[in-house]
All heavy atoms as TSV, in Angstrom:
chain	resi	resn	atom	element	x	y	z
A	1	MET	N	N	-5.067	-16.728	4.760
A	1	MET	CA	C	-4.276	-15.796	5.583
A	1	MET	C	C	-3.381	-14.914	4.711
A	1	MET	O	O	-3.147	-13.817	5.031
A	1	MET	CB	C	-3.491	-16.615	6.623
A	1	MET	CG	C	-2.734	-15.764	7.573
A	1	MET	SD	S	-3.838	-15.100	8.805
A	1	MET	CE	C	-2.702	-14.568	10.020
A	2	ALA	N	N	-2.857	-15.520	3.636
A	2	ALA	CA	C	-1.929	-14.791	2.750
A	2	ALA	C	C	-2.688	-13.608	2.096
A	2	ALA	O	O	-2.101	-12.520	1.913
A	2	ALA	CB	C	-1.366	-15.675	1.714
A	3	ILE	N	N	-3.980	-13.807	1.795
A	3	ILE	CA	C	-4.723	-12.711	1.159
A	3	ILE	C	C	-4.912	-11.579	2.172
A	3	ILE	O	O	-4.761	-10.374	1.748
A	3	ILE	CB	C	-6.157	-13.231	0.695
A	3	ILE	CG1	C	-5.942	-14.245	-0.445
A	3	ILE	CG2	C	-7.046	-12.056	0.283
A	3	ILE	CD1	C	-7.207	-14.900	-0.875
A	4	LEU	N	N	-5.132	-11.881	3.410
A	4	LEU	CA	C	-5.269	-10.847	4.438
A	4	LEU	C	C	-3.967	-10.095	4.538
A	4	LEU	O	O	-3.945	-8.840	4.642
A	4	LEU	CB	C	-5.634	-11.450	5.797
A	4	LEU	CG	C	-5.811	-10.476	6.932
A	4	LEU	CD1	C	-6.874	-9.470	6.616
A	4	LEU	CD2	C	-6.115	-11.248	8.204
A	5	ASN	N	N	-2.802	-10.798	4.558
A	5	ASN	CA	C	-1.533	-10.110	4.617
A	5	ASN	C	C	-1.289	-9.235	3.426
A	5	ASN	O	O	-0.752	-8.086	3.595
A	5	ASN	CB	C	-0.371	-11.112	4.745
A	5	ASN	CG	C	-0.301	-11.799	6.099
A	5	ASN	OD1	O	-0.833	-11.276	7.072
A	5	ASN	ND2	N	0.300	-12.949	6.152
A	6	GLU	N	N	-1.655	-9.682	2.240
A	6	GLU	CA	C	-1.494	-8.884	1.048
A	6	GLU	C	C	-2.380	-7.633	1.075
A	6	GLU	O	O	-1.980	-6.565	0.732
A	6	GLU	CB	C	-1.815	-9.720	-0.168
A	6	GLU	CG	C	-0.820	-10.774	-0.520
A	6	GLU	CD	C	-1.242	-11.624	-1.703
A	6	GLU	OE1	O	-1.901	-11.138	-2.605
A	6	GLU	OE2	O	-0.862	-12.822	-1.694
A	7	SER	N	N	-3.617	-7.848	1.616
A	7	SER	CA	C	-4.514	-6.658	1.699
A	7	SER	C	C	-3.995	-5.656	2.714
A	7	SER	O	O	-4.035	-4.464	2.448
A	7	SER	CB	C	-5.911	-7.156	2.154
A	7	SER	OG	O	-6.472	-8.015	1.222
A	8	ALA	N	N	-3.524	-6.130	3.878
A	8	ALA	CA	C	-2.975	-5.250	4.856
A	8	ALA	C	C	-1.742	-4.503	4.294
A	8	ALA	O	O	-1.577	-3.276	4.543
A	8	ALA	CB	C	-2.561	-6.030	6.128
A	9	ARG	N	N	-0.869	-5.205	3.591
A	9	ARG	CA	C	0.333	-4.571	3.044
A	9	ARG	C	C	-0.100	-3.521	1.988
A	9	ARG	O	O	0.444	-2.388	1.999
A	9	ARG	CB	C	1.227	-5.610	2.366
A	9	ARG	CG	C	2.549	-5.014	1.900
A	9	ARG	CD	C	3.480	-6.027	1.307
A	9	ARG	NE	N	3.641	-7.198	2.142
A	9	ARG	CZ	C	3.368	-8.438	1.753
A	9	ARG	NH1	N	2.929	-8.677	0.532
A	9	ARG	NH2	N	3.554	-9.461	2.544
A	10	ALA	N	N	-1.061	-3.888	1.133
A	10	ALA	CA	C	-1.530	-2.886	0.128
A	10	ALA	C	C	-2.161	-1.672	0.764
A	10	ALA	O	O	-1.881	-0.568	0.343
A	10	ALA	CB	C	-2.539	-3.652	-0.820
A	11	PHE	N	N	-2.889	-1.890	1.827
A	11	PHE	CA	C	-3.533	-0.767	2.547
A	11	PHE	C	C	-2.454	0.157	3.155
A	11	PHE	O	O	-2.483	1.357	3.075
A	11	PHE	CB	C	-4.485	-1.250	3.617
A	11	PHE	CG	C	-5.156	-0.085	4.330
A	11	PHE	CD1	C	-6.125	0.628	3.695
A	11	PHE	CD2	C	-4.829	0.136	5.669
A	11	PHE	CE1	C	-6.738	1.657	4.392
A	11	PHE	CE2	C	-5.453	1.180	6.321
A	11	PHE	CZ	C	-6.439	1.960	5.650
A	12	ARG	N	N	-1.425	-0.464	3.803
A	12	ARG	CA	C	-0.356	0.273	4.380
A	12	ARG	C	C	0.387	1.112	3.335
A	12	ARG	O	O	0.738	2.276	3.534
A	12	ARG	CB	C	0.618	-0.565	5.127
A	12	ARG	CG	C	0.103	-0.952	6.523
A	12	ARG	CD	C	1.232	-1.503	7.393
A	12	ARG	NE	N	1.927	-2.615	6.844
A	12	ARG	CZ	C	1.570	-3.901	6.991
A	12	ARG	NH1	N	0.545	-4.198	7.728
A	12	ARG	NH2	N	2.295	-4.862	6.514
A	13	GLN	N	N	0.612	0.516	2.164
A	13	GLN	CA	C	1.304	1.222	1.130
A	13	GLN	C	C	0.453	2.410	0.607
A	13	GLN	O	O	0.967	3.457	0.359
A	13	GLN	CB	C	1.648	0.291	-0.061
A	13	GLN	CG	C	2.754	-0.627	0.203
A	13	GLN	CD	C	2.959	-1.612	-0.882
A	13	GLN	OE1	O	2.066	-1.921	-1.650
A	13	GLN	NE2	N	4.138	-2.229	-0.895
A	14	LEU	N	N	-0.842	2.172	0.519
A	14	LEU	CA	C	-1.730	3.226	0.081
A	14	LEU	C	C	-1.773	4.411	1.013
A	14	LEU	O	O	-1.614	5.523	0.636
A	14	LEU	CB	C	-3.128	2.636	-0.095
A	14	LEU	CG	C	-4.245	3.662	-0.465
A	14	LEU	CD1	C	-3.982	4.166	-1.870
A	14	LEU	CD2	C	-5.613	3.008	-0.403
A	15	ILE	N	N	-1.950	4.157	2.332
A	15	ILE	CA	C	-2.049	5.235	3.313
A	15	ILE	C	C	-0.729	5.945	3.533
A	15	ILE	O	O	-0.722	7.055	4.098
A	15	ILE	CB	C	-2.732	4.777	4.593
A	15	ILE	CG1	C	-1.810	3.772	5.294
A	15	ILE	CG2	C	-4.077	4.240	4.376
A	15	ILE	CD1	C	-2.306	3.449	6.738
A	16	THR	N	N	0.387	5.316	3.189
A	16	THR	CA	C	1.686	5.955	3.425
A	16	THR	C	C	2.103	6.700	2.177
A	16	THR	O	O	3.115	7.430	2.167
A	16	THR	CB	C	2.775	4.997	3.843
A	16	THR	OG1	O	2.903	3.939	2.852
A	16	THR	CG2	C	2.475	4.329	5.188
A	17	SER	N	N	1.299	6.594	1.116
A	17	SER	CA	C	1.660	7.328	-0.114
A	17	SER	C	C	1.308	8.822	0.045
A	17	SER	O	O	0.215	9.154	0.403
A	17	SER	CB	C	0.848	6.740	-1.296
A	17	SER	OG	O	0.828	7.623	-2.336
A	18	GLU	N	N	2.337	9.627	-0.164
A	18	GLU	CA	C	2.098	11.092	-0.001
A	18	GLU	C	C	1.044	11.584	-1.046
A	18	GLU	O	O	0.221	12.410	-0.668
A	18	GLU	CB	C	3.406	11.795	-0.223
A	18	GLU	CG	C	3.366	13.286	0.077
A	18	GLU	CD	C	3.014	13.547	1.561
A	18	GLU	OE1	O	3.423	12.814	2.468
A	18	GLU	OE2	O	2.243	14.514	1.806
A	19	ASP	N	N	1.030	11.023	-2.246
A	19	ASP	CA	C	0.031	11.460	-3.231
A	19	ASP	C	C	-1.365	11.096	-2.752
A	19	ASP	O	O	-2.298	11.903	-2.875
A	19	ASP	CB	C	0.256	10.756	-4.551
A	19	ASP	CG	C	1.500	11.267	-5.269
A	19	ASP	OD1	O	1.897	12.397	-4.988
A	19	ASP	OD2	O	2.012	10.503	-6.093
A	20	TYR	N	N	-1.594	9.953	-2.155
A	20	TYR	CA	C	-2.821	9.555	-1.569
A	20	TYR	C	C	-3.280	10.471	-0.507
A	20	TYR	O	O	-4.389	11.004	-0.480
A	20	TYR	CB	C	-2.800	8.102	-1.052
A	20	TYR	CG	C	-4.074	7.716	-0.367
A	20	TYR	CD1	C	-5.203	7.317	-1.081
A	20	TYR	CD2	C	-4.185	7.718	1.024
A	20	TYR	CE1	C	-6.361	6.956	-0.463
A	20	TYR	CE2	C	-5.355	7.349	1.653
A	20	TYR	CZ	C	-6.404	6.989	0.897
A	20	TYR	OH	O	-7.582	6.623	1.547
A	21	ARG	N	N	-2.375	10.782	0.482
A	21	ARG	CA	C	-2.747	11.677	1.570
A	21	ARG	C	C	-3.041	13.063	1.051
A	21	ARG	O	O	-4.022	13.708	1.551
A	21	ARG	CB	C	-1.628	11.675	2.634
A	21	ARG	CG	C	-1.522	10.348	3.321
A	21	ARG	CD	C	-0.655	10.436	4.588
A	21	ARG	NE	N	0.558	11.094	4.451
A	21	ARG	CZ	C	1.771	10.516	4.182
A	21	ARG	NH1	N	1.769	9.155	4.062
A	21	ARG	NH2	N	2.845	11.191	4.120
A	22	ARG	N	N	-2.275	13.558	0.114
A	22	ARG	CA	C	-2.540	14.912	-0.419
A	22	ARG	C	C	-3.919	14.961	-1.045
A	22	ARG	O	O	-4.644	15.893	-0.821
A	22	ARG	CB	C	-1.436	15.241	-1.420
A	22	ARG	CG	C	-1.459	16.665	-1.885
A	22	ARG	CD	C	-0.334	17.027	-2.849
A	22	ARG	NE	N	0.950	16.481	-2.369
A	22	ARG	CZ	C	1.757	15.652	-3.046
A	22	ARG	NH1	N	1.440	15.207	-4.237
A	22	ARG	NH2	N	2.888	15.216	-2.531
A	23	ASN	N	N	-4.229	13.951	-1.843
A	23	ASN	CA	C	-5.548	13.920	-2.589
A	23	ASN	C	C	-6.705	13.842	-1.505
A	23	ASN	O	O	-7.700	14.501	-1.623
A	23	ASN	CB	C	-5.602	12.786	-3.546
A	23	ASN	CG	C	-6.817	12.826	-4.355
A	23	ASN	OD1	O	-7.336	13.871	-4.727
A	23	ASN	ND2	N	-7.376	11.664	-4.641
A	24	LEU	N	N	-6.499	13.011	-0.523
A	24	LEU	CA	C	-7.556	12.838	0.516
A	24	LEU	C	C	-7.755	14.127	1.280
A	24	LEU	O	O	-8.924	14.539	1.492
A	24	LEU	CB	C	-7.161	11.687	1.431
A	24	LEU	CG	C	-8.235	11.338	2.482
A	24	LEU	CD1	C	-9.559	10.838	1.834
A	24	LEU	CD2	C	-7.653	10.271	3.445
A	25	ARG	N	N	-6.710	14.799	1.618
A	25	ARG	CA	C	-6.837	16.110	2.326
A	25	ARG	C	C	-7.545	17.088	1.471
A	25	ARG	O	O	-8.442	17.809	1.962
A	25	ARG	CB	C	-5.439	16.664	2.726
A	25	ARG	CG	C	-4.781	15.950	3.891
A	25	ARG	CD	C	-3.549	16.711	4.348
A	25	ARG	NE	N	-2.538	16.860	3.340
A	25	ARG	CZ	C	-1.456	16.063	3.181
A	25	ARG	NH1	N	-1.270	15.120	4.000
A	25	ARG	NH2	N	-0.612	16.341	2.258
A	26	LYS	N	N	-7.241	17.116	0.190
A	26	LYS	CA	C	-7.933	18.051	-0.756
A	26	LYS	C	C	-9.405	17.688	-0.856
A	26	LYS	O	O	-10.278	18.610	-0.745
A	26	LYS	CB	C	-7.262	17.948	-2.073
A	26	LYS	CG	C	-7.845	18.903	-3.069
A	26	LYS	CD	C	-7.086	18.843	-4.457
A	26	LYS	CE	C	-7.764	19.715	-5.465
A	26	LYS	NZ	N	-7.096	19.532	-6.755
A	27	GLN	N	N	-9.725	16.439	-1.004
A	27	GLN	CA	C	-11.122	16.018	-1.188
A	27	GLN	C	C	-11.971	16.305	0.085
A	27	GLN	O	O	-13.111	16.713	-0.002
A	27	GLN	CB	C	-11.223	14.533	-1.511
A	27	GLN	CG	C	-10.667	14.145	-2.868
A	27	GLN	CD	C	-11.455	14.797	-3.976
A	27	GLN	OE1	O	-12.689	14.838	-3.953
A	27	GLN	NE2	N	-10.724	15.263	-5.021
A	28	LEU	N	N	-11.335	16.129	1.224
A	28	LEU	CA	C	-12.059	16.294	2.519
A	28	LEU	C	C	-11.947	17.710	3.077
A	28	LEU	O	O	-12.537	18.043	4.126
A	28	LEU	CB	C	-11.603	15.290	3.577
A	28	LEU	CG	C	-11.855	13.803	3.195
A	28	LEU	CD1	C	-11.251	12.912	4.241
A	28	LEU	CD2	C	-13.330	13.511	2.971
A	29	GLY	N	N	-11.149	18.563	2.406
A	29	GLY	CA	C	-10.953	19.896	2.853
A	29	GLY	C	C	-10.187	19.980	4.221
A	29	GLY	O	O	-10.454	20.855	5.052
A	30	LEU	N	N	-9.281	19.040	4.440
A	30	LEU	CA	C	-8.506	18.974	5.677
A	30	LEU	C	C	-7.324	19.922	5.615
A	30	LEU	O	O	-6.778	20.161	4.542
A	30	LEU	CB	C	-8.080	17.554	5.962
A	30	LEU	CG	C	-9.150	16.520	6.081
A	30	LEU	CD1	C	-8.529	15.060	6.202
A	30	LEU	CD2	C	-10.032	16.814	7.267
A	31	SER	N	N	-6.876	20.358	6.760
A	31	SER	CA	C	-5.670	21.173	6.754
A	31	SER	C	C	-4.465	20.278	6.543
A	31	SER	O	O	-4.519	19.034	6.747
A	31	SER	CB	C	-5.520	21.870	8.155
A	31	SER	OG	O	-5.431	20.866	9.147
A	32	VAL	N	N	-3.416	20.899	6.074
A	32	VAL	CA	C	-2.205	20.125	5.780
A	32	VAL	C	C	-1.508	19.703	7.085
A	32	VAL	O	O	-1.379	20.433	7.985
A	32	VAL	CB	C	-1.213	20.992	4.945
A	32	VAL	CG1	C	0.090	20.272	4.722
A	32	VAL	CG2	C	-1.891	21.388	3.623
A	33	GLU	N	N	-1.165	18.436	7.112
A	33	GLU	CA	C	-0.535	17.864	8.274
A	33	GLU	C	C	0.957	17.651	7.982
A	33	GLU	O	O	1.312	17.470	6.789
A	33	GLU	CB	C	-1.105	16.555	8.645
A	33	GLU	CG	C	-2.598	16.642	9.073
A	33	GLU	CD	C	-3.199	15.321	9.422
A	33	GLU	OE1	O	-2.398	14.347	9.700
A	33	GLU	OE2	O	-4.408	15.205	9.458
A	34	PRO	N	N	1.780	17.690	8.949
A	34	PRO	CA	C	3.207	17.424	8.695
A	34	PRO	C	C	3.453	15.996	8.235
A	34	PRO	O	O	2.583	15.170	8.454
A	34	PRO	CB	C	3.863	17.654	10.063
A	34	PRO	CG	C	2.805	17.508	11.061
A	34	PRO	CD	C	1.519	17.916	10.357
A	35	PRO	N	N	4.551	15.681	7.602
A	35	PRO	CA	C	4.843	14.340	7.167
A	35	PRO	C	C	4.865	13.391	8.366
A	35	PRO	O	O	4.940	13.818	9.535
A	35	PRO	CB	C	6.230	14.416	6.598
A	35	PRO	CG	C	6.526	15.866	6.382
A	35	PRO	CD	C	5.612	16.639	7.298
A	36	LEU	N	N	4.669	12.119	8.080
A	36	LEU	CA	C	4.685	11.109	9.166
A	36	LEU	C	C	5.993	11.209	9.923
A	36	LEU	O	O	7.077	11.406	9.307
A	36	LEU	CB	C	4.541	9.712	8.531
A	36	LEU	CG	C	3.171	9.329	7.994
A	36	LEU	CD1	C	3.260	7.953	7.336
A	36	LEU	CD2	C	2.118	9.302	9.082
A	37	PRO	N	N	5.944	11.021	11.218
A	37	PRO	CA	C	7.186	10.980	12.008
A	37	PRO	C	C	8.027	9.827	11.535
A	37	PRO	O	O	7.544	8.769	11.127
A	37	PRO	CB	C	6.697	10.764	13.452
A	37	PRO	CG	C	5.239	11.070	13.415
A	37	PRO	CD	C	4.732	10.902	12.040
A	38	THR	N	N	9.351	9.982	11.646
A	38	THR	CA	C	10.280	8.936	11.257
A	38	THR	C	C	9.968	7.668	11.934
A	38	THR	O	O	10.057	6.594	11.296
A	38	THR	CB	C	11.748	9.436	11.508
A	38	THR	OG1	O	11.977	10.653	10.853
A	38	THR	CG2	C	12.734	8.391	11.022
A	39	SER	N	N	9.676	7.730	13.210
A	39	SER	CA	C	9.435	6.466	13.958
A	39	SER	C	C	8.250	5.715	13.398
A	39	SER	O	O	8.266	4.480	13.378
A	39	SER	CB	C	9.210	6.751	15.457
A	39	SER	OG	O	8.140	7.665	15.592
A	40	PHE	N	N	7.244	6.442	12.897
A	40	PHE	CA	C	6.058	5.791	12.336
A	40	PHE	C	C	6.383	5.104	11.000
A	40	PHE	O	O	6.017	3.985	10.749
A	40	PHE	CB	C	4.981	6.823	12.162
A	40	PHE	CG	C	3.599	6.226	11.757
A	40	PHE	CD1	C	2.912	5.461	12.638
A	40	PHE	CD2	C	3.120	6.375	10.488
A	40	PHE	CE1	C	1.673	4.897	12.282
A	40	PHE	CE2	C	1.940	5.833	10.132
A	40	PHE	CZ	C	1.215	5.069	11.049
A	41	THR	N	N	7.153	5.836	10.119
A	41	THR	CA	C	7.520	5.268	8.846
A	41	THR	C	C	8.458	4.034	9.052
A	41	THR	O	O	8.365	3.081	8.323
A	41	THR	CB	C	8.149	6.297	7.924
A	41	THR	OG1	O	9.245	6.922	8.547
A	41	THR	CG2	C	7.138	7.369	7.510
A	42	GLU	N	N	9.320	4.148	10.065
A	42	GLU	CA	C	10.209	3.009	10.370
A	42	GLU	C	C	9.372	1.811	10.856
A	42	GLU	O	O	9.707	0.679	10.468
A	42	GLU	CB	C	11.215	3.396	11.426
A	42	GLU	CG	C	12.303	4.338	10.918
A	42	GLU	CD	C	13.196	4.884	12.023
A	42	GLU	OE1	O	12.926	4.542	13.182
A	42	GLU	OE2	O	14.133	5.628	11.662
A	43	LEU	N	N	8.344	2.054	11.646
A	43	LEU	CA	C	7.477	0.957	12.124
A	43	LEU	C	C	6.745	0.362	10.941
A	43	LEU	O	O	6.674	-0.890	10.850
A	43	LEU	CB	C	6.416	1.530	13.148
A	43	LEU	CG	C	5.357	0.499	13.570
A	43	LEU	CD1	C	6.027	-0.674	14.328
A	43	LEU	CD2	C	4.361	1.248	14.481
A	44	LEU	N	N	6.212	1.148	10.035
A	44	LEU	CA	C	5.553	0.581	8.884
A	44	LEU	C	C	6.521	-0.264	8.023
A	44	LEU	O	O	6.165	-1.311	7.525
A	44	LEU	CB	C	4.954	1.694	7.988
A	44	LEU	CG	C	3.703	2.388	8.623
A	44	LEU	CD1	C	3.323	3.570	7.739
A	44	LEU	CD2	C	2.566	1.433	8.810
A	45	GLY	N	N	7.761	0.220	7.873
A	45	GLY	CA	C	8.758	-0.546	7.141
A	45	GLY	C	C	9.077	-1.848	7.788
A	45	GLY	O	O	9.249	-2.891	7.155
A	46	ALA	N	N	9.186	-1.805	9.172
A	46	ALA	CA	C	9.441	-3.097	9.855
A	46	ALA	C	C	8.289	-4.048	9.689
A	46	ALA	O	O	8.566	-5.285	9.575
A	46	ALA	CB	C	9.678	-2.742	11.342
A	47	LEU	N	N	7.064	-3.582	9.730
A	47	LEU	CA	C	5.902	-4.484	9.537
A	47	LEU	C	C	5.960	-5.096	8.118
A	47	LEU	O	O	5.676	-6.245	7.920
A	47	LEU	CB	C	4.622	-3.689	9.735
A	47	LEU	CG	C	4.274	-3.296	11.166
A	47	LEU	CD1	C	3.086	-2.372	11.187
A	47	LEU	CD2	C	4.001	-4.511	11.989
A	48	ASP	N	N	6.313	-4.276	7.128
A	48	ASP	CA	C	6.366	-4.789	5.785
A	48	ASP	C	C	7.464	-5.829	5.640
A	48	ASP	O	O	7.262	-6.889	5.021
A	48	ASP	CB	C	6.648	-3.669	4.792
A	48	ASP	CG	C	5.447	-2.775	4.571
A	48	ASP	OD1	O	4.299	-3.234	4.819
A	48	ASP	OD2	O	5.630	-1.635	4.105
A	49	ARG	N	N	8.646	-5.585	6.242
A	49	ARG	CA	C	9.764	-6.542	6.195
A	49	ARG	C	C	9.357	-7.858	6.875
A	49	ARG	O	O	9.608	-8.966	6.397
A	49	ARG	CB	C	10.992	-6.009	6.815
A	49	ARG	CG	C	11.699	-4.970	5.971
A	49	ARG	CD	C	13.042	-4.564	6.507
A	49	ARG	NE	N	12.955	-3.952	7.833
A	49	ARG	CZ	C	12.710	-2.663	8.064
A	49	ARG	NH1	N	12.497	-1.843	7.036
A	49	ARG	NH2	N	12.640	-2.185	9.307
A	50	ARG	N	N	8.665	-7.750	8.032
A	50	ARG	CA	C	8.208	-8.964	8.747
A	50	ARG	C	C	7.190	-9.740	7.898
A	50	ARG	O	O	7.281	-10.962	7.825
A	50	ARG	CB	C	7.581	-8.606	10.094
A	50	ARG	CG	C	7.317	-9.840	10.956
A	50	ARG	CD	C	6.345	-9.611	12.017
A	50	ARG	NE	N	5.088	-9.326	11.411
A	50	ARG	CZ	C	4.047	-8.814	12.062
A	50	ARG	NH1	N	4.179	-8.532	13.329
A	50	ARG	NH2	N	2.878	-8.588	11.486
A	51	ASP	N	N	6.254	-9.059	7.235
A	51	ASP	CA	C	5.300	-9.691	6.383
A	51	ASP	C	C	6.024	-10.448	5.242
A	51	ASP	O	O	5.618	-11.558	4.865
A	51	ASP	CB	C	4.306	-8.750	5.828
A	51	ASP	CG	C	3.283	-8.322	6.848
A	51	ASP	OD1	O	3.197	-8.970	7.941
A	51	ASP	OD2	O	2.534	-7.332	6.578
A	52	GLU	N	N	7.021	-9.801	4.656
A	52	GLU	CA	C	7.785	-10.433	3.526
A	52	GLU	C	C	8.509	-11.676	4.026
A	52	GLU	O	O	8.489	-12.712	3.342
A	52	GLU	CB	C	8.731	-9.421	2.916
A	52	GLU	CG	C	8.042	-8.326	2.150
A	52	GLU	CD	C	8.999	-7.227	1.729
A	52	GLU	OE1	O	10.215	-7.340	1.949
A	52	GLU	OE2	O	8.508	-6.229	1.174
A	53	GLU	N	N	9.128	-11.557	5.195
A	53	GLU	CA	C	9.784	-12.747	5.821
A	53	GLU	C	C	8.847	-13.877	6.059
A	53	GLU	O	O	9.130	-15.047	5.805
A	53	GLU	CB	C	10.566	-12.338	7.063
A	53	GLU	CG	C	11.748	-11.425	6.807
A	53	GLU	CD	C	12.303	-10.817	8.099
A	53	GLU	OE1	O	11.747	-11.140	9.192
A	53	GLU	OE2	O	13.268	-10.045	8.006
A	54	THR	N	N	7.673	-13.511	6.603
A	54	THR	CA	C	6.672	-14.550	6.914
A	54	THR	C	C	6.172	-15.204	5.607
A	54	THR	O	O	6.012	-16.406	5.575
A	54	THR	CB	C	5.467	-13.903	7.637
A	54	THR	OG1	O	5.977	-13.272	8.846
A	54	THR	CG2	C	4.452	-14.915	8.010
A	55	ASP	N	N	5.958	-14.366	4.600
A	55	ASP	CA	C	5.451	-14.913	3.282
A	55	ASP	C	C	6.555	-15.833	2.682
A	55	ASP	O	O	6.226	-16.916	2.129
A	55	ASP	CB	C	5.148	-13.810	2.302
A	55	ASP	CG	C	3.940	-13.046	2.687
A	55	ASP	OD1	O	3.152	-13.528	3.557
A	55	ASP	OD2	O	3.716	-11.981	2.143
A	56	GLU	N	N	7.805	-15.458	2.798
A	56	GLU	CA	C	8.939	-16.324	2.245
A	56	GLU	C	C	9.044	-17.612	3.000
A	56	GLU	O	O	9.266	-18.657	2.444
A	56	GLU	CB	C	10.244	-15.561	2.292
A	56	GLU	CG	C	10.306	-14.415	1.306
A	56	GLU	CD	C	11.559	-13.557	1.441
A	56	GLU	OE1	O	12.393	-13.847	2.367
A	56	GLU	OE2	O	11.710	-12.575	0.710
A	57	ALA	N	N	8.802	-17.543	4.303
A	57	ALA	CA	C	8.922	-18.757	5.149
A	57	ALA	C	C	7.719	-19.692	4.875
A	57	ALA	O	O	7.907	-20.929	4.954
A	57	ALA	CB	C	8.973	-18.372	6.619
A	58	SER	N	N	6.635	-19.102	4.457
A	58	SER	CA	C	5.420	-19.951	4.186
A	58	SER	C	C	5.532	-20.657	2.854
A	58	SER	O	O	4.913	-21.663	2.639
A	58	SER	CB	C	4.172	-19.049	4.177
A	58	SER	OG	O	4.004	-18.370	5.378
A	59	SER	N	N	6.317	-20.120	1.955
A	59	SER	CA	C	6.431	-20.647	0.600
A	59	SER	C	C	7.213	-21.932	0.561
A	59	SER	O	O	8.045	-22.273	1.304
A	59	SER	CB	C	7.076	-19.650	-0.345
A	59	SER	OG	O	6.251	-18.506	-0.396
């Protein structure tokens, strides 16, 4: 289960990286989208914090 959590966290970090999104848009020829809404980035941050707390409690 810990590997799945690490994979999910790594994927979230990757997709929230502005460099990653910029490169993907360029490769796929997509139009530029506005930055993620604050509520979305806050949600991702809350998920990361919960995962960290869960991992610490498991240790």
